N, C-alpha and C positions, 0 to 999 in steps of 0.2 A: 664027585659033584652030588649026588644025596646026599651027602654029610652035612653038605658048607651048607645045602638050601634048609635043613632040619634046624641047624642051630643059628643063621638069621630069623625064621619063626618065632623062635624059641625066644629070641631078643626082641622084637616088637609085640610078643603079647605082654611079655615081663614090662614095658617103658609104656605101656596100656596098664598093665594095672597098676603100677606109679602110679602113674597122672589122674587115674578118677578121685582118689582121696582125698589131691592139691585139690583137684575142680572144687569139691564138694567143697572142700573148705570156704574155698574163695566165695563158692555161693550161699553159705552161713553168714559169713561175714557180712556179707554188701544185701542179704537181706536184715538182720539185727540191725545193719546203718540207714536204715529206713525207716524204724518204730520210731515214735516221734513220745513227747507225755504230754498232754492235757494242761494249760495251765489260765483257767478263769481268773480273768481279770476283769472287772465289770465296775463302773462310775457310774451313780444318779443325783441330780440337781431338778431344782424347781426353779422358778423365777424369782427375784429377791426372797429366797430360800424359804414362801410361801406353802406349807405343807398341809395350809386350810382349805376345804372343800369349795369349789373343786379344785383340787389337785393336781395339775400338769405335771407327772415327771417324766424327763426326759434322760432315757437309758443308753451310757455310751462301753461299747461292749468291746475291750481291748484284748481277750482271749488269744490263746494262740497256741496251735497244736491238734485245732476241733477241725473236722468241715461240715458241723452237722451243729445244729442250734434247736432247743425246741425250748420255748417261753413261754411260763403262765403266769397267771397274776392276776393273785383273787381281787374279785370286785372289781378289777381292773378295768378300761377299754379302750382296748378290744380287750379279749379277758387270756390270746393265744398268740405267739406269733409263730416263726418258724424262721424269720428272720437274720441275720446276724447282730442288726440294728436295727431294735422294735419301734424304735425314737420315739414320739410323747405317747405316755397311756397316766390316763386321766379315770381318779378315783373319785366317787359320789359320794360316796358312806365314809360316814367318820369312825375311826378304829383303826386298829391293827391289821394290817392286806400281809398275806406272803407271795414273793414273788419268789418263782423258781424258774435257772436257768440248767438245760442239760444239755453238756458241750459234748460231742461224739466225734469218732473218727471209725473209718472201720474195725478197730482192733480193741478200739477204748473209748469209756463214755465215763466223764466226771458230772458230778450235778451239785448244785451249789445255791443256798437261799437265800433272801434277805427277810426284814419286816419292814414293812412299814408305813408310821406312824400318822396320820391322817385327822386332824384336829377341824372341829365345826369351826366353817367360815366363820371368819372376824371382822364384823363392821366395828368399828367407834363410829361414834355419833351423841351426842346430846343434845337436848334442846333449852334454853335459857327461856323465862318468861319474865319481864321486870315488873312488879307490881307497882301497882299507880301508876309512876311516873316516869323519868330518866332524872329530874331534878334531887339533889345532893337533897339528906341520904337518899340513897339508893339497895332496895333491897330484890332481889334476884331466886327465883327459883331455878333449879334444875332439876332435870329428865332426864335420869339418865337410856339410851336408846342401844347401848351398846348389844353384841350378840359377842357368844362364843371366848368369852373371858371370863375370868373368875376371881381375878384383882386388878382393884381399880386406884391409883393415881389422882388424887384432885388437886393443882392448885393455883388458888384465886390469886392473881397480882394484885397487894391492895385492900386486900378484901378483907373482913371478920368472917369467918374464922378463915386463917390463909391459907390451909390443905383441910385432906379429907382423906382414908382409906376407906369410908362406905359405901359399898353400891349405889346410897342414892343418898349424896351427900344436905345435908341443913340447909338453909335459905341462907344464903350471905349477902351482908351487908356493903357497903363501895363507899368511902363521904368522899374522898378525894380526886376533888374535877379535874375531869380526864379520859384516856380511855385505858382499860384495864384487861386484859389478860386469864378467858378459865381455859384450865388445857386438862384433857384428860390423857394419862397413859394410862392402859392396859398390860397384861403378860401375859403369853402364851407358853407355849413349848417351844414358839417357832422363831419369836424374839418377844419387841414389845412392838408397842403402837400408840400413838398421839393425834390428841382432833385438841384444836384451839377456837375459840369465837372469843368475838372482846365485847365488852360493857364500855357505853358510852355514857361516862358521868356530865351533867349540867350541874352551873354554878346554882346554889342556895337562893331561896327567893330575899331578893334586896329593893324593898323599895324608896324608890327616889324619884325627881321632878322636879324641873326650871318652870318658871314663870317670864313666859317672854313677850312683852307689849305690842302692838302691832303699831307699823311704823309710824303711821303718825300718831300714836301716845307713847314713844318713845319715853315725851316727860313725865309720864309717870301720873300725869291732871286727870280728874274726871272731865267729862266721864270717857273712862278706859276701857279698850278693849285688849285680852289679851290670851296669847296658847299655855295650854298646859304643856309642856312640852316633858311628857311618858321619858324615863329615863332606867327602871325598873327593870335588872336584870332576873329574871326566869318566870318573869310571870304569866299569866295566863288572863286573870278576869279582874277588874278594877271598879271601884264604885269612889266618886269626885263627890267633895261637899265641900259647903261656905256659904255660910250665913251671910245675907245680905245681899247674895251679889247672882248671878244668873251662865248658869251651864248649860252651852249646849246639847252634851249628852252626856251626862253622869254616869253612864257607863262603857262612854270610847274610853280609844287607846289614850288619845290627844284632844279632847274636844278645845273652843272657846271658853272664856268663864269674860262674862263685860259686869263692871262696878260704873256705877250711875253718878256718886255721890262721892267727897271724899272721906275718905278715914284707914284705920288701922284693919284690913282684913286676913283669917286664918285661913287657909283653903288644904283641907288633907285628902291623903289620897288613900284607901284601904285596897290590897293587891295583893290577892289570891295565885297560886296554882295546885290547888288538890293538895296538896301537902302540907302548905303554911300558908298563916299567915301574916300580914306586913303591915302595919299604918305609920307614916311621916307625917307632919303638918307643917307648914310654912308660912312665915304672914310675907304680906302685902300692905306698903300705904299711897296711897293715893291720895295727892295731892288736891288741892282746889288746885279750879281752873283758871287761871290769868286769859285766858283768850290769848295769850302772847308767844311765840314761837320766836327761837334765838337763835342763827348763825353766824357761828363765828371765823373768823381768820379764811372767808373767801378772795381766794383769786382769781381775778383782773384781768387778762390780757389787751394790750395796746393792737390796737390793727395788724401789723405785722404779725403778732404773736395770739392769732384768732386762730390756726390751726393746729398750734405745740403746746394753747395753755388756755385758752376758748375767754369767749367775754358775752357767753348766752348762760346766762342761771335760771334756774328754778326752782319755787323758792317751795313749792306742793313736793317734789322729788326732791328736792335739796340736792341738786343734780349741778356739773355746770355742764356743757355741751361745746364739741369742738368744730370750728367748721369742718367740714369733710364728718364726722357723725351720722349717724340713722338718725334724724329726728324728724321722718314721717306719720308718729303715730305723736311723740315727744312731744313735740309743734304748742300743740296745743297749751302745755303748759309752763311754755316759759313765757316769765314777765317782770324778769330783768337785764337788760341789752347795754352793755361798757363802748361804748367809740373813744378809744384816745389814738390821737393822729399820730405821733411818732415818740421817741423815748425823752424825747425833754419835758414831753406834758406839760408844753402850751399850749395845747386842747383838748379839752375831755368832757366827755358828757354821754348821761343814761338813756336812751331812746327807744322809744316804744317796738316793743318787736314786730308792729301788723308797718312799720315804718323801717326797718332795716336796710332795705336795699338803697335806699338812697347814701346812705353810709360804706358803700365799696364789700354790703355782705349781701351773701345769698337769701333769698328770699325764704321765712319760717312757714311751713307749712300749717294750716289753721292756726295764723298766726291773731294774739289778741292786744287788745290795747291796752297800754298802762300808763296813767298818767304821771310825770316828773316833775317836779322842782329842783332843776338843779342852781340855784343860786337864791337864796332867800331873801338878799342886802340886795339884789336887785329886783322881784318879786315886785314888793306894791301891793301883794293879794292881802293883806293884813295877817301871814303866818309866821309866827317865829316859833323854832325850834332846835333849844339852845344844844352845846354836847353834853351839860351836864343833867337838862331832860335826857338825854336819848342814857346816858349810864345806867339814873336814879331809874329810868322806867321797869318794873318788875311785873306789870298786866298791863290791860292794855285801855285802860281807863285814858290817860297821856294825849291816847289815839284817837280816842272817838269824837273829841269835841274838836279836830281839826275838819277843817277844808280844803283839801286838795283841788285847786283850780286855777293854772301857775296862768302866768302873763303869760307874751312873747317873750317880755323879761329875765321872766325867771326861767323858761325855758331854755333858754343859755348855753352858754358851754361855760368851763371855769378852769384855772388854772391850778397849778400847786404851788403857789403863794399861799394861799392857806389851808394849812392842815391841824386836826382835823378838820373835815366840815360835814354835813351833815348834808342830806337828801332826802326830800321826802320824794312820795308818793305812793298811788293806788289804783290795783288793778285791776279787770274788766272786772269781776265780781262784788266789788267793793272790799275788798281790806287795806286797810292803810299800814302803811308802813313808813322805815327811818334809817338810812345807809349812811353811817357811820365812816369814809373814808379815811383810815389808819395814816399807812404809810403810799407813799409813792418807789414803787423801787426800780431804778434802771437800772437795764441785760442788752442791751443793745436793741434788737430784734425782738427779743422776750420779754421787753418789759412791760411789767405790769404791778396793778394795784391792788392794795391787801382791804378788807373793808366788813365790817360789822356789818349786820342785816338785822332787827327787830319790826315783826311782822305781827298783824293779828291772826288768827289761825281762822276764822272766819267775818 
């Protein structure tokens, strides 16, 4: 029994001794598997890749195998960090800044450095100053106010010169009308930057004008009042002159001009814009005063056409009025009214504006009285004015000697049996005239007559 017990004890210790190395090997192997290598992997960037002052650099840490991080940022804010991701670091000064990362764990440590280059603050800017004014040709002075660059490329669209690489380019001249771009491109270590401004070129000075007679003087007869309609392009200052005429304001843009007598006149305009001066002269012929105005091809409707064609006429305004028109103001200038009974023209008559209500018309406000001789053949008042007299009348002399004093018979209506027909009249302000009825035009309820009128101006 004793021998057996000793054998068992020997086997037990033998197995223990054999087991210990095996256990050590296992523990050693496990310890080696727990050791990992540190791999530093860091990227950094800025907004728009802009590394100019103030450069805001964002660091992204993808390092593996480390448990502890120590950052230093030379010239940065903050200057150090123990965070794995330090976030955004701001560099306020120009130059090369060293960034260091020490990554470590319990047994290992690695160090890596980066050199961050920060440029001066880049601000692309320039001023343009137009010399004198924007009228072609336009000269522009450019002042470069750009900061942080040493290389410049200027482009002058449509200008002379067309480009430049100088920091301060020469003056540029533009002649073509329109908008022209001035572009500056600068280069730096971090890329290109561009600024653009626009110059507007206005047309060169071109002097021009029209002579527009007043409404009363459209026949160009003396005395004549006209407007000098200025059509100058790119003008600023004006001087008008005309020998023998009166100009309301010789320096106005579009003054009036007055001619008292007939003749040929030369009107001169000198236009200036501070850069150029142009002069232009135009003639005007003022005709002798005939004191006679001619109105041709006037259409006057029969009574049913008073609202469509019109039956009222003003020799002063040279205008036909229809029933329904607003004549509150113009009523005093209506001096001729035609009444035609129907499309057959069996009853026709020129009537005084102040008596229209008796002929199925609405009353004319401020109406005046006009005397008419509708039927010279029935008048018996010693007046005779023929078609030939009317056609040959070139001034008011034939009208001056007429006495317009209609009798009851001369006031009577007429038919379309005689054509042409001459009707004599005299307005309330004393102007004498003659109407030639040239045509009777049947068109159902829109029938009308066509007349020519010759009347004294005064």
